Rosetta silent file (secondary structure, phi, psi, omega in degrees, C-alpha in Angstrom):
SEQUENCE: MKKSIIQIFLISLLCLSCHHNKKGDAASGEEEFFASRAQVIAGNPALHLMKEELTMNAVTIYTSRENIRATTTGFVQAAKIQQGNRVKAGEHVFSIKTKEAEALGDEILKDPDINITGVIHINAKNTGIITQVFFQEGDYVAEGDVMAEVTKPNSLAVKLYVPYEYNQEVTLQKRVSVRLPDGEWLKGVVKQLLPSEDVVSQTMPYLVTLTPFRFLPENLNLTVSVPLHLKDNALAVPRKAVQSNEEQTDFWVMKILNDTLAIRQTVFLGLQSDSLIELKNSPLTPEDRIVIDGAYGLPDTASIMVVPQL
SCORE:     score description
SCORE:     0.000 S_00000001
   1 L     0.000  -46.076  179.396    0.190  159.634 -241.095 S_00000001
   2 H   -62.118  -38.513 -179.734    2.161  162.535 -239.655 S_00000001
   3 H   -65.477  -36.254  178.857   -0.589  163.113 -237.097 S_00000001
   4 H   -66.090  -40.168  179.562   -0.389  159.456 -235.925 S_00000001
   5 H   -62.526  -41.101 -179.865    3.350  159.709 -235.399 S_00000001
   6 H   -64.562  -40.284  179.733    2.889  162.779 -233.197 S_00000001
   7 H   -64.365  -42.133  178.738    0.243  160.990 -231.107 S_00000001
   8 H   -62.527  -39.997 -179.123    2.519  157.969 -230.567 S_00000001
   9 H   -64.029  -42.204 -179.568    5.375  160.279 -229.484 S_00000001
  10 H   -67.461  -38.860  178.143    3.194  162.074 -226.928 S_00000001
  11 H   -63.456  -39.365  179.457    1.934  158.782 -225.477 S_00000001
  12 H   -63.728  -42.487  178.680    5.552  157.570 -225.079 S_00000001
  13 H   -62.421  -39.831 -179.719    6.530  160.742 -223.217 S_00000001
  14 H   -64.876  -42.419  179.109    3.547  160.338 -220.881 S_00000001
  15 H   -64.648  -42.076 -179.831    4.439  156.716 -220.056 S_00000001
  16 H   -63.131  -39.496  179.080    8.068  157.620 -219.430 S_00000001
  17 H   -65.225  -41.739  178.485    7.023  160.400 -217.063 S_00000001
  18 H   -63.299  -39.765 -179.593    4.760  158.061 -215.093 S_00000001
  19 H   -62.493  -43.729  179.428    7.556  155.520 -214.795 S_00000001
  20 H   -66.071  -36.630  179.195    9.928  158.120 -213.334 S_00000001
  21 H   -64.559  -39.075  178.900    7.284  159.311 -210.867 S_00000001
  22 H   -65.017  -41.636  179.166    6.771  155.772 -209.576 S_00000001
  23 H   -64.620  -39.910  179.404   10.509  155.319 -209.048 S_00000001
  24 H   -65.472  -41.345  178.607   10.684  158.637 -207.222 S_00000001
  25 H   -63.666  -39.402  179.932    7.743  157.747 -204.995 S_00000001
  26 H   -65.198  -43.901  179.550    9.333  154.394 -204.121 S_00000001
  27 H   -63.848  -42.224  179.594   12.665  156.009 -203.252 S_00000001
  28 H   -63.484  -40.604  178.838   10.934  158.647 -201.146 S_00000001
  29 H   -65.411  -37.935  178.940    8.948  155.999 -199.285 S_00000001
  30 H   -66.467  -40.224  178.744   12.079  153.998 -198.594 S_00000001
  31 H   -63.993  -41.787  179.202   13.839  157.071 -197.203 S_00000001
  32 H   -64.443  -36.379  179.950   10.878  157.838 -194.941 S_00000001
  33 H   -63.451  -47.062 -179.686   10.873  154.234 -193.691 S_00000001
  34 H   -68.795  -34.995 -179.597   14.540  154.335 -192.687 S_00000001
  35 H   -67.493  -28.006 -178.199   14.181  157.815 -191.196 S_00000001
  36 L   -80.703  -10.149 -179.487   11.347  156.608 -188.925 S_00000001
  37 L   -82.651  135.169 -179.785   13.500  153.850 -187.385 S_00000001
  38 E   -78.287  132.979  177.341   15.150  154.659 -184.035 S_00000001
  39 E   -82.031  129.500 -177.329   18.925  154.369 -183.995 S_00000001
  40 E  -138.497  162.862  172.066   20.165  152.171 -181.142 S_00000001
  41 E  -107.127  131.428 -177.137   23.281  150.397 -179.945 S_00000001
  42 E   -98.754  153.058  176.684   22.932  146.642 -179.457 S_00000001
  43 E  -160.898 -173.139 -178.090   24.590  144.440 -176.866 S_00000001
  44 L  -127.349  145.135  167.054   24.142  141.295 -174.807 S_00000001
  45 L   -59.837  150.836 -177.814   23.398  140.588 -171.149 S_00000001
  46 E  -140.285  157.073  178.295   26.515  139.201 -169.499 S_00000001
  47 E   -87.565  128.094 -177.028   27.475  137.271 -166.378 S_00000001
  48 E  -134.890  158.888  166.676   29.315  139.399 -163.818 S_00000001
  49 E   -83.369  111.326 -175.993   30.523  139.307 -160.244 S_00000001
  50 E  -105.640  137.625  174.925   28.081  141.767 -158.680 S_00000001
  51 E  -139.830  139.396  177.453   28.487  143.423 -155.315 S_00000001
  52 E  -103.200  130.195 -173.481   26.387  145.989 -153.524 S_00000001
  53 E  -125.192  155.200  174.043   28.341  148.443 -151.393 S_00000001
  54 E  -111.763  122.319 -177.379   27.674  151.134 -148.827 S_00000001
  55 E  -104.822  129.395 -176.469   29.896  154.214 -149.219 S_00000001
  56 E  -136.239  161.876 -179.255   30.620  156.400 -146.187 S_00000001
  57 E   -82.035  152.245  178.844   32.900  159.271 -145.206 S_00000001
  58 E  -153.236  169.541  179.576   36.103  158.809 -143.237 S_00000001
  59 E  -148.038  148.524  179.376   39.213  160.720 -142.154 S_00000001
  60 E   -81.094  140.900  174.975   42.791  159.731 -141.308 S_00000001
  61 E  -141.083  161.574  172.558   43.953  159.960 -137.691 S_00000001
  62 E  -113.417  126.346 -171.470   46.988  158.866 -135.661 S_00000001
  63 L   -93.826  -10.435 -177.651   46.086  156.955 -132.528 S_00000001
  64 L  -129.082  122.774  179.591   49.477  156.916 -130.763 S_00000001
  65 E  -135.544  156.634  175.128   51.456  160.018 -129.796 S_00000001
  66 E  -124.949  130.974  173.327   54.237  160.846 -127.354 S_00000001
  67 E   -92.932  122.961  174.933   54.619  164.159 -125.577 S_00000001
  68 E   -87.270  115.430 -173.787   58.241  165.185 -125.051 S_00000001
  69 E  -110.147  153.574  175.150   58.241  166.998 -121.707 S_00000001
  70 L   -72.575  133.008 -179.858   60.735  169.186 -119.909 S_00000001
  71 L   -95.049   -1.653  178.350   62.370  167.327 -117.001 S_00000001
  72 L  -154.140  169.016  176.564   63.507  170.514 -115.295 S_00000001
  73 L   -96.366  133.693 -179.590   62.792  174.223 -115.158 S_00000001
  74 E   171.150 -152.113 -177.411   65.079  176.475 -117.157 S_00000001
  75 E  -117.948  139.830  179.488   65.857  177.889 -120.571 S_00000001
  76 E   -70.229  115.369  179.379   65.994  176.001 -123.873 S_00000001
  77 E   -88.585  -33.289  179.783   69.645  176.008 -124.876 S_00000001
  78 E  -150.052  134.646  172.993   69.240  173.908 -128.029 S_00000001
  79 E  -119.379  107.920 -171.902   66.293  172.659 -130.081 S_00000001
  80 L   -94.777    7.807 -176.975   67.555  170.012 -132.479 S_00000001
  81 L  -128.817  157.791  172.950   64.240  169.173 -134.137 S_00000001
  82 L  -133.728  162.265  178.812   61.707  170.795 -136.427 S_00000001
  83 L   -59.387  129.982 -179.279   58.162  169.900 -137.363 S_00000001
  84 L    99.078  -13.280  178.853   58.203  166.979 -139.796 S_00000001
  85 L   -69.316  147.096  171.456   61.570  165.561 -138.679 S_00000001
  86 E   -92.443  136.941  178.230   61.879  161.839 -138.045 S_00000001
  87 E  -126.724  155.219  177.396   63.422  160.892 -134.713 S_00000001
  88 L  -107.773  157.865  177.862   64.601  157.607 -133.265 S_00000001
  89 L   -59.287  129.747 -179.959   64.092  156.282 -129.765 S_00000001
  90 L    88.618   -3.474 -178.161   66.782  157.754 -127.498 S_00000001
  91 L   -72.340  138.673  179.553   67.682  160.561 -129.911 S_00000001
  92 E   -72.463  122.919 -175.632   68.744  163.882 -128.334 S_00000001
  93 E  -119.587  -32.236  178.860   66.086  166.487 -129.190 S_00000001
  94 E  -137.754  155.422  168.288   66.381  169.355 -126.641 S_00000001
  95 E  -127.165  130.589 -179.908   68.905  170.799 -124.203 S_00000001
  96 E  -118.779  128.286  174.167   67.688  172.779 -121.185 S_00000001
  97 E   -93.708  120.581 -175.080   69.907  174.982 -119.061 S_00000001
  98 E   -62.545  155.265 -179.233   68.572  174.992 -115.519 S_00000001
  99 H   -66.070  -27.747  176.458   67.539  178.288 -113.970 S_00000001
 100 H   -67.728  -42.575  178.533   70.167  177.728 -111.243 S_00000001
 101 H   -66.034  -36.779  178.222   72.899  177.357 -113.855 S_00000001
 102 H   -63.904  -36.833  179.952   71.619  180.442 -115.628 S_00000001
 103 H   -71.326  -35.787  179.875   71.849  182.375 -112.350 S_00000001
 104 H   -69.064  -35.601  179.409   75.411  181.225 -111.638 S_00000001
 105 L    92.687  159.480 -175.345   76.655  182.304 -115.044 S_00000001
 106 H   -67.837  -34.021 -176.637   79.033  180.718 -117.515 S_00000001
 107 H   -61.719  -43.730 -179.536   82.212  181.844 -115.716 S_00000001
 108 H   -70.070  -39.666 -178.152   81.385  179.900 -112.570 S_00000001
 109 H   -66.274  -25.559 -179.459   80.163  176.871 -114.491 S_00000001
 110 L   -80.072   -9.371  179.415   83.454  176.711 -116.393 S_00000001
 111 L   -65.837  118.847 -177.384   85.401  176.346 -113.140 S_00000001
 112 L   -63.153  -21.923 -179.822   86.799  172.770 -113.216 S_00000001
 113 L   -72.904  -25.979 -179.816   86.540  172.532 -109.443 S_00000001
 114 L   -81.226  -42.687  176.719   82.749  172.880 -109.585 S_00000001
 115 L    56.418   44.805  176.539   82.257  170.348 -112.424 S_00000001
 116 L  -127.183  128.723  177.727   78.649  171.339 -113.043 S_00000001
 117 L   -94.335  -33.476 -177.978   77.283  172.078 -116.517 S_00000001
 118 L    72.925   12.361 -178.814   73.727  172.826 -115.550 S_00000001
 119 E  -111.861  125.990  179.921   72.543  171.495 -118.943 S_00000001
 120 E  -108.038  130.367  177.977   69.955  168.719 -119.104 S_00000001
 121 E   -92.588  134.227  176.960   69.501  166.675 -122.299 S_00000001
 122 E  -108.100  126.503 -178.334   65.981  165.663 -123.337 S_00000001
 123 E  -115.366  152.160  174.743   65.684  162.523 -125.487 S_00000001
 124 L   -75.155  137.830 -179.854   62.815  161.035 -127.497 S_00000001
 125 L   -85.826  -26.142 -176.160   61.425  157.871 -125.963 S_00000001
 126 L  -133.267  158.771  174.480   59.970  156.447 -129.181 S_00000001
 127 L   -79.162  137.900  179.973   60.638  156.468 -132.904 S_00000001
 128 E   176.537 -161.926 -178.522   58.284  158.674 -134.869 S_00000001
 129 E  -117.939  134.260  177.576   57.658  161.967 -136.643 S_00000001
 130 E   -73.253  115.999 -179.470   57.699  165.369 -134.968 S_00000001
 131 E  -104.499  -20.725  177.352   54.240  166.817 -135.549 S_00000001
 132 E  -145.149  137.753  172.139   54.378  169.774 -133.121 S_00000001
 133 E  -126.041  121.391 -172.479   57.239  171.849 -131.629 S_00000001
 134 L  -103.815  -16.028 -178.506   56.171  174.236 -128.868 S_00000001
 135 L  -132.862  147.358  177.170   59.497  175.732 -127.674 S_00000001
 136 L  -123.359  176.485 -179.216   62.574  177.148 -129.398 S_00000001
 137 L   -57.115  134.645  178.918   66.049  178.202 -128.252 S_00000001
 138 L    92.609  -13.970 -179.711   65.949  180.812 -125.500 S_00000001
 139 L   -72.691  147.784  176.030   62.401  180.015 -124.362 S_00000001
 140 E   -90.195  132.726  178.999   61.702  179.525 -120.670 S_00000001
 141 E  -128.048  148.700  174.390   60.137  176.190 -119.741 S_00000001
 142 L  -103.048  154.153  179.814   58.788  174.791 -116.507 S_00000001
 143 L   -57.508  129.430 -179.871   59.234  171.211 -115.435 S_00000001
 144 L    96.554  -10.271  178.002   56.539  169.068 -117.053 S_00000001
 145 L   -63.652  141.262  175.426   55.841  171.412 -119.980 S_00000001
 146 E   -78.837  116.555 -176.663   55.154  169.652 -123.295 S_00000001
 147 E   -92.752  -30.934 -179.580   58.007  170.717 -125.568 S_00000001
 148 E  -160.448  166.045 -179.740   57.127  168.685 -128.662 S_00000001
 149 E  -125.451  131.027  178.447   54.819  165.960 -129.926 S_00000001
 150 E  -112.758  128.521  177.942   55.933  162.758 -131.645 S_00000001
 151 E  -106.574  133.697  177.980   53.481  160.739 -133.729 S_00000001
 152 L   -82.964  118.137 -176.653   54.084  157.061 -134.414 S_00000001
 153 H   -58.841  -35.101 -177.098   53.627  156.505 -138.190 S_00000001
 154 H   -76.607    2.758  176.915   52.458  152.922 -137.740 S_00000001
 155 H   -95.319   11.463  178.507   49.551  154.144 -135.598 S_00000001
 156 E   -61.654  135.598  174.959   47.741  155.540 -138.654 S_00000001
 157 E  -142.356  160.450  176.151   44.069  154.590 -138.774 S_00000001
 158 E  -105.491  120.426  179.410   41.031  155.575 -140.798 S_00000001
 159 E   -89.225  110.828 -175.004   38.172  156.900 -138.695 S_00000001
 160 E   -99.400  128.773 -179.305   34.987  155.697 -140.371 S_00000001
 161 E  -100.416  109.582 -175.281   31.681  157.409 -139.606 S_00000001
 162 E  -105.918  119.867  173.596   28.845  154.863 -139.839 S_00000001
 163 E   -55.816  140.317 -172.243   25.192  156.031 -139.659 S_00000001
 164 H   -57.601  -33.005 -177.595   23.539  154.205 -136.784 S_00000001
 165 H   -67.000  -14.209  179.305   20.967  152.528 -139.048 S_00000001
 166 H  -106.890   14.182 -174.426   23.829  150.683 -140.792 S_00000001
 167 L   -65.214  -24.513  178.146   25.638  149.526 -137.653 S_00000001
 168 L   -74.214  -19.103 -178.330   24.609  145.910 -138.308 S_00000001
 169 L   -85.148  -20.237 -178.372   26.362  146.018 -141.684 S_00000001
 170 L  -107.891  114.091 -178.590   29.751  147.056 -140.261 S_00000001
 171 L  -124.187  158.173  179.002   31.380  144.400 -138.104 S_00000001
 172 L   -62.639  143.913 -179.065   34.863  143.944 -136.684 S_00000001
 173 L    73.120    6.022  177.638   37.381  142.261 -139.019 S_00000001
 174 L   -75.114  136.941 -179.919   35.234  143.109 -142.037 S_00000001
 175 E   -85.454  136.549 -178.016   37.264  143.939 -145.133 S_00000001
 176 E  -133.814  170.367  176.258   36.566  147.275 -146.790 S_00000001
 177 E  -115.897  133.073 -176.680   37.932  149.411 -149.630 S_00000001
 178 E  -112.870  125.795 -178.600   39.357  152.870 -148.919 S_00000001
 179 E  -105.169  124.483  177.340   39.398  155.517 -151.656 S_00000001
 180 L   -81.603  162.308 -179.764   41.980  158.314 -151.534 S_00000001
 181 L   -59.381  -25.054  179.675   41.202  161.810 -152.908 S_00000001
 182 L   -86.755    4.499  177.839   43.320  161.076 -156.019 S_00000001
 183 L    96.595   -8.534  179.948   41.191  158.031 -156.866 S_00000001
 184 L   -71.453  143.014  179.823   43.601  155.363 -155.602 S_00000001
 185 E  -108.304  136.160  175.676   42.026  152.427 -153.757 S_00000001
 186 E  -123.500  155.912  176.870   43.545  150.768 -150.678 S_00000001
 187 E   -90.194  147.019  179.211   42.445  147.713 -148.706 S_00000001
 188 E  -145.496  163.709  178.597   41.364  148.036 -145.101 S_00000001
 189 E  -132.700  131.952  177.251   40.035  146.026 -142.164 S_00000001
 190 E   -72.233  120.603 -172.947   37.566  147.244 -139.523 S_00000001
 191 E  -111.512  -31.479 -171.259   39.436  146.876 -136.219 S_00000001
 192 E  -153.663  141.517  171.588   37.698  148.814 -133.476 S_00000001
 193 E  -100.321  123.509  179.672   34.440  150.501 -132.493 S_00000001
 194 L   -81.624  140.409 -175.734   35.005  153.707 -130.540 S_00000001
 195 L   -80.909   56.944  178.353   32.746  154.198 -127.481 S_00000001
 196 L  -155.719  164.514  178.507   31.267  157.483 -128.643 S_00000001
 197 L  -142.631  137.763  179.071   28.749  158.834 -131.107 S_00000001
 198 L   -70.737  123.249 -174.352   28.636  162.123 -132.973 S_00000001
 199 L   -66.545  -39.707 -174.787   25.675  164.054 -131.571 S_00000001
 200 L   -73.916  -52.828 -174.542   25.004  166.090 -134.711 S_00000001
 201 L   -88.382  -11.117 -178.702   25.345  163.451 -137.438 S_00000001
 202 L    55.067   48.986  177.299   24.318  160.456 -135.275 S_00000001
 203 E  -115.123  151.988  178.399   27.164  158.353 -136.630 S_00000001
 204 E  -103.545  127.525 -177.847   29.206  155.667 -134.900 S_00000001
 205 E   -86.542  130.251  173.290   33.010  155.923 -135.304 S_00000001
 206 E  -118.445  152.268  174.034   35.014  152.846 -136.258 S_00000001
 207 E  -103.412  129.474  179.433   38.768  152.554 -136.747 S_00000001
 208 E  -116.168  130.442  175.701   39.965  150.925 -139.962 S_00000001
 209 E   -98.659  146.681 -178.905   43.576  149.845 -140.475 S_00000001
 210 E   -91.356  140.855  176.772   45.173  149.841 -143.917 S_00000001
 211 E  -132.564  118.359   -4.055   46.785  146.717 -145.358 S_00000001
 212 L   -74.966  171.176 -176.574   49.562  147.088 -146.287 S_00000001
 213 L   -63.841  140.200  174.041   50.479  150.140 -144.225 S_00000001
 214 L  -131.470  136.173  175.391   50.623  153.503 -146.017 S_00000001
 215 L   -83.491  122.682  179.930   51.884  156.776 -144.582 S_00000001
 216 L  -133.531  152.582  176.832   49.232  159.457 -145.092 S_00000001
 217 L   -67.930  153.668  178.984   48.762  162.943 -143.630 S_00000001
 218 L   -74.096  152.346  178.616   46.375  163.356 -140.739 S_00000001
 219 L    66.349   27.461  175.653   42.841  164.705 -141.301 S_00000001
 220 L   -83.001  124.698 -179.465   42.779  163.541 -144.940 S_00000001
 221 E   -75.203  130.120 -177.749   39.181  163.131 -146.123 S_00000001
 222 E  -131.627  171.062  167.672   38.468  159.671 -147.563 S_00000001
 223 E  -125.225  143.506 -178.646   35.555  157.486 -148.584 S_00000001
 224 E  -122.024  130.254  177.869   35.159  153.881 -147.480 S_00000001
 225 E  -103.741  121.266 -179.885   33.121  151.263 -149.354 S_00000001
 226 E  -106.057  119.459 -179.871   31.659  148.493 -147.204 S_00000001
 227 E   -68.100  133.690  178.668   30.429  145.415 -149.133 S_00000001
 228 E  -103.983  -50.105 -179.081   26.833  144.473 -148.324 S_00000001
 229 E  -136.554  148.263 -178.713   25.984  141.679 -150.779 S_00000001
 230 E  -136.194  134.148 -179.643   28.058  139.651 -153.223 S_00000001
 231 E  -143.440  126.920  178.849   26.847  137.445 -156.085 S_00000001
 232 E   -92.401  150.497  178.325   28.875  135.540 -158.660 S_00000001
 233 E    54.935   43.595  176.513   27.665  134.883 -162.226 S_00000001
 234 E   -85.788  133.712  177.711   24.860  137.421 -161.988 S_00000001
 235 E   -75.513  117.584 -173.499   23.119  138.242 -165.282 S_00000001
 236 E  -135.183  156.546  178.780   23.602  141.990 -165.659 S_00000001
 237 E  -133.409  160.150  174.943   23.120  144.745 -168.217 S_00000001
 238 E   -60.877  150.386 -177.090   24.368  148.344 -168.475 S_00000001
 239 H   -58.739  -35.568 -178.540   22.303  150.852 -166.513 S_00000001
 240 H   -65.254  -21.468 -177.834   21.253  152.656 -169.719 S_00000001
 241 H   -74.107  -23.303 -174.808   19.599  149.486 -170.978 S_00000001
 242 L   -91.210  126.927  177.888   17.013  149.446 -168.166 S_00000001
 243 E  -112.244  160.730 -179.393   13.911  151.630 -168.572 S_00000001
 244 E  -150.521  165.835  172.956   11.152  152.346 -166.048 S_00000001
 245 L   -79.973  176.755 -176.384    7.854  154.121 -165.551 S_00000001
 246 L   -63.003  -34.730 -178.945    7.669  157.451 -163.714 S_00000001
 247 L   -80.487   -8.057 -177.397    6.940  155.763 -160.377 S_00000001
 248 L    55.435   45.074  174.972    9.861  153.363 -160.937 S_00000001
 249 L  -107.429  -22.835  178.136    7.663  150.403 -160.113 S_00000001
 250 L  -120.560  138.122 -177.988    7.932  148.662 -163.497 S_00000001
 251 E  -131.477  149.609  179.585   11.195  147.984 -165.307 S_00000001
 252 E  -157.892  163.219  169.576   12.019  146.615 -168.744 S_00000001
 253 E  -124.178  163.586  177.803   14.639  146.291 -171.453 S_00000001
 254 E   -99.857  110.801  179.328   14.153  146.283 -175.225 S_00000001
 255 E   -85.173  132.148 -178.214   14.898  142.838 -176.650 S_00000001
 256 E   -90.708  120.352  178.308   16.043  142.835 -180.287 S_00000001
 257 E   -85.496  -40.542  173.154   14.279  140.217 -182.430 S_00000001
 258 E  -148.732 -171.232 -174.949   16.107  141.116 -185.621 S_00000001
 259 L   -70.669   -5.538 -176.272   18.076  144.079 -186.910 S_00000001
 260 L  -125.163   -1.447 -174.345   14.905  146.128 -187.413 S_00000001
 261 E  -138.969  133.553  175.848   12.549  145.197 -184.551 S_00000001
 262 E  -132.364  142.238 -179.615   12.749  145.421 -180.740 S_00000001
 263 E  -125.024  157.170 -178.851   10.083  144.511 -178.176 S_00000001
 264 E   -74.341  132.930  177.729    9.607  145.309 -174.510 S_00000001
 265 E  -125.655  113.178 -179.610   10.832  142.641 -172.056 S_00000001
 266 E   -65.681  139.117  179.617    9.818  143.059 -168.394 S_00000001
 267 E  -135.065  161.263  175.109   12.666  142.570 -165.901 S_00000001
 268 E  -120.505  133.005 -171.451   13.147  142.528 -162.126 S_00000001
 269 E   -87.198  144.267  175.559   16.145  144.298 -160.652 S_00000001
 270 E  -117.459 -129.529 -179.998   18.707  142.771 -158.310 S_00000001
 271 E   -66.922  150.373 -178.294   22.098  144.059 -157.178 S_00000001
 272 E  -134.073  144.874  173.695   23.286  147.331 -158.646 S_00000001
 273 L  -125.280 -172.376 -179.734   26.649  149.007 -159.164 S_00000001
 274 L   -63.598  -29.277 -173.723   27.683  152.299 -160.723 S_00000001
 275 L  -120.724  -17.135 -173.328   27.534  150.827 -164.232 S_00000001
 276 E  -127.474  154.602  174.447   25.566  147.548 -164.090 S_00000001
 277 E  -131.285  130.563  177.490   22.186  146.254 -162.915 S_00000001
 278 E   -77.325  139.600  173.840   21.451  142.597 -162.183 S_00000001
 279 E  -101.927  114.730 -176.784   18.359  141.053 -163.813 S_00000001
 280 E   -87.403  134.762  175.166   16.725  138.635 -161.350 S_00000001
 281 L    48.922   43.759 -176.097   14.976  135.494 -162.615 S_00000001
 282 L   -91.341  142.846  174.304   15.060  136.819 -166.154 S_00000001
 283 L   -73.181  -10.551  179.700   14.208  134.740 -169.245 S_00000001
 284 L   -70.747  153.093  177.727   17.008  136.575 -171.044 S_00000001
 285 L  -130.319  166.917  177.461   20.325  134.835 -171.666 S_00000001
 286 L   -61.985  -15.225  178.776   23.789  136.062 -172.697 S_00000001
 287 L   -82.958  -18.185 -179.888   22.920  134.974 -176.259 S_00000001
 288 L   -73.465  152.021  175.552   20.016  137.423 -176.513 S_00000001
 289 L  -105.938  137.376  178.472   20.505  140.867 -178.015 S_00000001
 290 E  -133.510  165.751  174.441   19.123  143.921 -176.280 S_00000001
 291 E   -83.500  117.206 -179.813   19.237  147.674 -176.744 S_00000001
 292 E   -99.451  -12.596  174.933   21.982  148.957 -174.435 S_00000001
 293 E  -154.455  132.870 -179.274   21.756  152.592 -175.539 S_00000001
 294 L   103.167    8.350 -177.068   18.945  154.488 -177.214 S_00000001
 295 L   -82.112  -15.871 -175.832   16.032  152.643 -175.592 S_00000001
 296 L   -62.032  128.135  176.591   14.616  155.698 -173.825 S_00000001
 297 L    84.888   -1.118  179.522   11.197  156.639 -175.186 S_00000001
 298 L   -72.993  144.718  175.491   10.778  153.587 -177.434 S_00000001
 299 L   -71.894  176.666 -178.609    7.265  152.063 -177.640 S_00000001
 300 L   -59.684  -35.552  173.562    6.555  148.475 -176.602 S_00000001
 301 E  -124.426  122.151 -171.455    7.271  147.386 -180.169 S_00000001
 302 E  -130.383  140.214  171.729    9.756  149.574 -181.994 S_00000001
 303 E   -84.681  125.249 -172.191   11.267  149.753 -185.447 S_00000001
 304 E  -128.452  164.404  171.626   15.007  150.182 -184.932 S_00000001
 305 E  -132.441  116.828 -178.852   18.271  150.579 -186.781 S_00000001
 306 E   -77.668  125.470 -179.949   21.357  149.118 -185.071 S_00000001
 307 L  -126.861  158.215 -179.684   24.345  151.469 -185.311 S_00000001
 308 L   -71.279  -29.256  177.982   27.873  151.243 -183.861 S_00000001
 309 L  -156.643  155.722 -178.921   27.520  154.525 -181.983 S_00000001
 310 L   -97.127    0.000    0.000   24.990  157.284 -181.408 S_00000001
C-alpha cells in the first residue's frame, strides 16, 4: 500500500513538470514571434499641393549709383559725410577751397572790398546712402575727381545666375522665392536679362526685384527657388516611405494590411520636394495605411509591429 502511494506521488510530480515545460515553451515561442516582427511607423498617403523647384545661387547688387564729383580744383575744406550716411537731394556734402583762394590767403579773402570767399559747396544730386568716400579735409582734388559715391537704396536687385540649360525655365515677370542666409524667405519677380554670360560658369545673369522692397547689404549671397511644375491635390507620401532597388529603376511602398502584415506595393514617382514624393497613377488612397518609417530592408511580405516611434 505504501509503495503504491509513492508511485502515485512520483507520477503526479512528472505530470506537473511536463505541464510547466509546455507553458514555458509556449511563452518562449510567443516572445520569439514578437521579436521577429519589424517595428515600423504607420501613416497614410495624403493630398498635397506639390511643386517642383529649381534652386540657384544669387547675390545682391545695387544698379543705380551717383558719383559726387569736384566742380573745381582745390583743397577739401570740409567733408560733411561718412560712409553709411544717408543724404538727401541737394544736401551739402563737401566744401572745396579753390587753389587760387588758397594762394591769396585768408587775410586777403577777408577784405570786404574783394568779396570773394573762394569756397565752393558740393551738393548731392540724389537721395541715397554714402557707400564710398574718397577724400577728406585737407586733401587736394582736381576738377572732375570722384569725391564720394551715393547708392540709391531702391535700386537694390538680386543678380540670379541661371545655368544656360535652364534658360527656358526662367522668363521675365516670373515669380520666384528668395532665401536669405538666416533662412527668411522673400518674394521676387524676374525683371531683366543682362546681356552677358559668365565665361567660367556658363551662367546667364538675370535681375530679380524684391516685393515688397527690403534694404539689404550689397554682395550678400542668396539662393533663389524658381518654380518649374505645380500640381494641386497630388497624392504624396514622406520620402522615407519610398523604397527602391540599387539602380533606382523600381520603386515601392509597404502597404499595411493589418497591424501585423505589410506587403510591397509598386509605385511610380511624380513631383518631389524636400520632404514629400508624389505617387503617380497609384491605386493607393488616403484611407490606406502604409509604412512611413522603418520600411528599409523589409521583404515583399513582412511581419510588422506598428509603434508610435522608432
